[in-house]
N, C-alpha and C positions, 0 to 999 in steps of 0.2 A: 803447556797449557796454563792459562791464567785462571786461578780459582781464589775464592775468598778464604783468607786465613784469619783476618781480624775484621772487626766492625767498629766504626766510629759513629756513635749515635748521638747527634747534636740536637739539643732542644733549647729554644729560647722561651722566655716567659712573657706571654701576653703580646706576642708579635702578630700583627695582622698580615694576612696573606697578600694584601695589596700594597705593602710597604717594602717591596723589593723591586728593583728595576726589571728583573726577569719575570715578574708577575704584573708588570704594567705601570709602576710608579714613574711619572715623567721627570721628577726632579731629584729623587733620592736614588743615587746610583750606587749599586752594590756589585762591583765588578768581580769580586772573588766568588760570590754565590752565583753570579751569572756564569762564570767559568765552570763551576761545578755542574750547573744545569746543562751546559754545553757538552759535558762529558757523560752525563747521565740522562735521567728522565725527570721532567717537571710535571707533577700531577695537578691538573687544573680543578679537579673536583674531589678534594680530600677533605674529610670532615672529622671533627672531634666528637668524642662520645659524651662530653659534658662541656658547658661553657665556663667552668670554674676549675681552678688549678688542681686541687686535690683529686676529685673524682676523675678528671680527665687523665691525669698522670697515672692513677691506679689502673685505668683501662689500658694505657700504653704498656704498663709494666706487667699486667696479668694477661693481656689479650682478651679480656672479658668485658662485657657491657656493665654499666654501673649497677643495675639491679642484681647482677650476678655476683660481683665482688663486694657490694654493699657499702663501700666507703663513699657515701653520697655527698659529702661536703668536706671542706678543708680540715675540720677538726674531728672528723670521724675516722677512727683507726681502720686500717686494712687488717682484717681479722687474721690472727695467727693460723697458718695452714693454707692460705691462698698461695698457689704457685705463681712465681714471678719469673722474669727473664733469667735470673741467675739459677733458679731451680730447674728450668728446662735445659739450660746450656751446660750446667756443671757436669752432668753425666757424660757429656760429649767431650769433656776435657777442656772446656772453655772457661776462662776466668772472667767474671762479670764485675766491672769496677765502676765506681761513681766518682766523678769530680763535679761538685756543684750541688744543685738543688733537686730534691724529690718531693717536698711537701708531705712526706710520709709521717704519719703519727703512729707510733708504736702501740700495738695492742698489749699493753702490760697486764691487763686483767686476764686476757686469754692465755698469755704465757704463764702467769701464776697458776691458773687453773690446770694447765698441762704440765706443771712442774719444770718449766724451762727457765733457766737462769738467764736474765737479760744480758749479763756480762759474758756468757759463753759464746762460742763461735756461732752456733745456731741462733742464739738470742740476738746477737748483734746483726745477723743477716735478716732476721725477721724485722728488726727495728729499722733497717736500712733498705727495706723493700727488696731484699734478696741480693743486693749488691755488696761487694767488699768496698767500703768507703775509703778511697785514697784521701779525699778531703771533701767533706760535706759542708755546704754553706747554703742555707735557705734564705739568707738575706734578712732585712728588717732587724738589724742588730740593736741591742742585745735582747730583744723581747720576742724572739721567734718561738720560744717554747722548746727549742731543740738544744741549742748550745748558746748559753748567755755570753760567751766570750770566745768566738771562733778563731781559727788560725789567722784569718784575714786581719783581725784586730791586732794580733801580735805582729803581723807583717807591717802594718801601718806604724806601730810603735817603733819598730826597728828602723823605719825610714825617717824617724823624728817627727812623726805625725801622731802624737800621743793623746792621752786623756783617758777618762774613765770609759768613754764610748767613742773610740776613734772613728768608727764608721759614721756616727751621727755628726761628729765635729768636723770631719773632712769630706767624706764621700757624699754626705747628705746635707751639707751646708754651703751657702753662697754668701757673697758680700754684696750688699745693695749699693745704690749710688751714693748713699750717705756714709758708706764705710761700715755699716752695721752687719754683723753676722746674722743670717736668717736661715731658718730651717727649710730644707727642700720638701718637707711634707706639705708646705703651703703652695698651692698651685700657682699663686701669684708670682713666685720666684723661679718657675720652671725654665724660663728663658735666660736665666743667669748661669754663669759657669760654676760648677762645683769647685770647692776649695782644693780638692785633692788633685795633684798632678796626674795627667792622663796615664802615664806609665804605671802609676800606683793605684789606679782605679780598679773596680771589681772585674770588669770584662777582661782586660789584658792579664790581670793577676790569675784569674781562673784559667785562661788559655795557657799560661806558662805552667800551671800545675798539671794540666793535661799533658803538655810536652814532657814534663818531669816524669810522669808515669810511663809514657811511651818509651822514654830513654832507659828506664829501669826494668821494663817489662820482661825481658828475656825471651825465651823461645816458646813459652806456652801461649797458644792462641788466646786472644782476649776480645771482649766486647767492652769498650769504654763509653760510658754514658757521660758526655760532656754537657752539663745542664746549666746554662747561663740564667742569672736572675733578672736580666734586663731584656727588653725595654720596659719591664714592669715598673710601675711607680715605686718610689718617687722619681719624677721625670726630670732629673737634673744630670747633666753631663759635664765633664771637664773640657777645658780648652785643649786643642783648637776646635773640638767638635761643637761646643756650645754656640759658636759664632758662624757655623756653616750654613744655617738655614734660618729663614724668617717665616712669618705667617703666610707670605705670598707663595711659599714653596709647598704648602700643605695641600692635600686633596680637599676639594670643596666639601663642606659638611653636608650630609645627606639627612634631611629631615623636612617635614612639611607640617604646616599648621593643621592640615586635614587629619593628621594622625591623632590629634588631641580633641577632635570635634566630638566623636562618640566612641571613645576608646574601650578596648577590652578591659574588664576590671583589674586583672592581674597586671597588664601592661600599664594601666593608669597608676596603680599602686607603686610600680617600679620607677615611674617618672617622678614620684615623690621622694625617692631615696635622696639622701643628702648629696651624694656625688652626682646624681642626675640633675638635680636642681642647680647645682653649682655649674656644671658644664653647659646648662641652658642659658647662663648669664652672658651678656655681651663681653667680649674680650678674654674670656677664660680659655677658649680653644686657641686663640692667637698666642697666648702665653705658653700653653702646654705643647703644641705641635712642634716647635723648633727643638725642644728638649727631647721629645719622643723620637723624632727623626735622627737627632744627633746620636742617641743611644744605639739605634739600628746601624748607623754608619760605623760606629766604633766596633760593633760586633763583626761587621764585614771585614774591616781592616784586621782585626785580631785573627779571624779565620784565614785571612791571607797569610799571616805568619805561620799558622798551624799547617796549612796545606803545603807551604814551602818547606817546612820541616819534614813532612811526610815524603815529599819529592826527594829531598836531600838524603833521607835514609833509605830510599828505594822501596817505600811501603805503599805507594799509590797503586801498584799493580796487584796487590794482595789485600787491600783494605776496602771493604764496602763502607761508603759514607752516606749517612742519612741525615738530612737537615729538616727540621720541622719546628713547630711551636705547640704549646699545650692548648692554646686558644688565642683569640684576638682581643680587641679592646674597642668599645663603642666610641670613645673619645668625642662624645657629644652627638654622634649620629643617632637619629630616631629619638632625640631628646633624652638620651640615656648616657650614663657613665659606667665604667666598669664592664661587667659581662654577664648580665642576668637573664638574657633571653636568647633566641635562636636566629637572629638576623645574621646574614653572611659575614659582616665584619668581625663577628665573634666566633662563630663555629667553623668557618671555612679556614683550612690550614694551608700555610706555605709548605709544600712537601717536595723535596728533591731527593732522588735516590741515585747514587752512583754505584754500580756493580762492576767490579773489574773483570768479571767472568767474560770470556770470549763470546759466549752465547748472547751477551747483552750488546755486542758491537752494532747490531742492526738497528737499535733504538737510540743510540747516543745522540744527544742534542734534540730529541723530540719531546713532544708534549703528549700527555695521556689524559683523555677525558672520561675514563672509567670512574664510576663511583667507588671511592675507597674510603676506609675508615682508619682511625688510630689503632684499633685492635688488629689491623693487618700487619703491623710491624713485627710483633713477636713471632708469628709464624714465618715471616720473611727471614728473620734472623735464624730461626731453627732450620729452615730450608737451606740457607746459605752454608750452614755447618753440617749438612747431611743428615739432620735429624728427621724423625718420622712425624707426620702430622698427628695432632692430638685434638680432633674436632669435638670430642666429648668434654674437653676442658676449655679449649681456646675458641672464642667466637669468630675470630678473624680468619683471613685466608692469605697465603703467601702472595706477595706482589711479583715474584720472580717470573711467572708466566708472562705477565704484562711487560716486564723488563726484557724478556727474550723475544718480544714481538708476537706473542701468541694472543689469541682472543678467546678465552674460555667461554663456551656457549652458556654455561650455567653461572656466569658472574652475576653478582647481586644487582637488583633493579631498584634498590632504594637504600638510603642510609638512615640511621637512627641516632638521636641525641636525647639525653635525659638530664633533668635538673631537679634537685630537691631544694626548694626555696624556703624551707621551714626555718632556716637560720637567719632569714632576712626580716627587716622591718615590714615588708609587704605582708607577711603572714599575720602580724599583729594588726595591721591596718585593715585586713580583710576578715579578721576574727576567725581564722581557720585552725583546726587541729593540725598538728604536724603531719599526720599521715595523709592528709588531703592536699599536701603541698608539692606533690610530685607532678611534674609536667613532662611530656614526652613529645618528640617531634619525629616525623618521618618525611623524607624528601626523596622524590623519585626522579630528580633531574629537572623537573619543571614545577611541580606543585609541592609546596611546603605546608604540611598540616601539623598543627600543634594541639595536643589533647590536654585538657585540664580536668581535674575533679571539680564538680560543683558549678563549673562555668562552661559557657559555649566554647567551641574551638576557635582557633585562628587559622586562616588559610591565605596563602600568597601564591600568585601565579608569576613565577620569575621570568617567563617568556614575555609577557606583556607589561610586567611591573618589576624589572630587575632590581630596583632600589627598595622593594618591599614597603611601599608607602600606602598601599590599599589593602586593608584587611577584609577578606571575603568570607570570614567565618560566620557571618549572619546573612549572607546573600542567598535569597531563595533560588536564584538562577544557578547556584553552585552546590546545591544539596547533594546531587549525585556524585560529584567529585569528592565531597567531604565523606560521603558514605563509603566510597571506594577506598579512600586512604585510611579511613578508620578501620576497615576490615583488614587492610594490609598491616597496620600497626597492631591490631589484635592478633593476627596470625603470627607475627613476630613475637609478641608477648607470650603466646601459648607454648613456645618451644621450651622444653625443660633445660635448665642451665645449672642445676645443682647436683646431678649425678656425675661426679667427677672421679669416683673411685673404681669404676668399671668402664672400660672402653666400649663404645658401640660395636666395634668389630668383634670383640670378645663375645658379646651377646648374640650377634647375628651369625656367627660362624658355627654354632653348635645347635643341633635340634633340641627342642625343649624336652620332649619325652625321653630322648636318649640321655640327656644330662641328668634328669631326675632319676631315672632308673639306674644310672651309674652309681648312685649312692645307695642303692638297695631299696629305694622308695618306689613302690609299685602302685600307681594311682590309676584307677579306671580300667584295669584289665579284667576281662571276663573269665578266662581260664588259661591253662598252660599253653594251649595252642595260640591264643591271642598274644601272649608274651613271646612265644617262639617266632611268630610272624614279625613282630616288632624288632626282635633281635636281628633277624635276617635282613629286614629293610634298612636298618641303620648300621649294618656291618660295614667296616670293622670298628667304628667308633664306640659302639654300644658296649659299655663297661670295660673299654680297652685300657683305661688308666687306673682301674681299681681292681687289682687281682684278688683282693680279699672278698669282693662281692661276686666274682665270676662263678665260684663253685655253687653258691646259692642259686644264682640265675640258671646255671646248668641243671641243677636239681629241679627247680620249679618249672622248667620247660620240658621236663620228661626225659632228659638225657640219662643214660645208664651210668650211674656213678656208684662205685662200690662204697659200702658204708665204711670200710676200713680206710678209704682214702679221704674221708671227711673228718674234720675236727669234731669232737663230741658235741660242741656247742651248736654245730650247724644242723644236727639231727633233731627235727622238731617232733614232739609227741604226736602219735597218730599218723605219721607219714611213712608209707611203705617204701622201703628202699629196694630198688630193682637192680 
């Protein structure tokens, strides 16, 4: 029988769901990911928990919503003590390993408070989001705040591509038509090839490091998080990829002048962000899209090499493969750049899951339209390794019933996404305190409702307006729909998410009075007969685990106990022994 022994958890950074051919792109062909989808399930309605790298990834790694884990933006540390994939899988004998990016910021203050040495094994795991880092690379060298001179820089130097910052000089530089070296940070040069040879660029390098780990892994089961830093900006790719696409190959931009006619105040402020104003200019998108598409194509080619290696090693029959992204990219849609709101190009995920288990044979090559979330992956991994569900800690649900062709009657009827925009210029423009900068979205498969503090909501009907061009947040005709969705969001927000030290099943499996009385605490009993009746009702659990209490309860319920059989301390003054 085929069962999961290893998990390959692949994540791209800022990859839109609609930029794979298996998700409908007509010109950007991704045959290796298409082949993976043909062996597994493609999820058509998968959603991120946040439109920004850090909080989205922390939800993937913890299985918890953003307001539960608290790492609400890129520079906000995940607090020490939050359980992550590695913490859940390690007791099952599974090694959790990282190759690539996490965007994790270590909680050094929390570790200091708890007396944890950052250089200890547990300190390093806290700093690496619970993973054992085979090689971490968050990109944007050398200013990422994690490693000023990562291994990739040394690798480039060994190839003769040196300098103080080899990444900037080679991977993020181009040569213009005048022979001048230009930085890839400037969007103007995104359609020019990077100076680095393709084989030495970041994506194939990261892929080879993943292969290195698999080759060295030995017999211990593993989960490998292969996390690419592309197609995240800078949008420059090496040849031959840089020349593969032109502006004519890009999807048409989705935006309308009507969106700016009477815009929501927060949306209006975000269209004033520098990146949004730049993408709104003529010619910018034409320069960027060839580079973005090229980076996606290179990822697909590199994954072809990785999948071929797994086949060669005979690992495809025992390795679950999950492919996804942390979020998408506006790329000029809706007059926006980057990823600051909840439109589909940003929060809808490309999600493909291949499960080698024989029970998944019935769904191979199919598509699933269930509403799924990023938080569902951790419980899926736990399920694959035979672990027990932890619903008091993890907000998501295992996807394996869907992979096995089941249709759980109690599957969710809506997805939620959260964003803390207090770190953005829009907060300053709107003159908001940081605590009023949380916005939350709920989407039920048709209606997308966005709640703001201090401002009216936004509302989109994706059945009649799939491009989300018409905001119905102030429409009198849709007041009932807004009220319904607001209540759904409020009901979701009311669920407790911080009681993680005691499982729900532990609370629900024991009668309250029995548990209290077991400790010798008798609250609300009228007399000995009342206590005796309770003991009989809850028998045999009543005081069954506390033999030190049982003699006292026996005495108080009138059982004949010889004084000689009692410890002297149990004989209370004024009590007649019978």
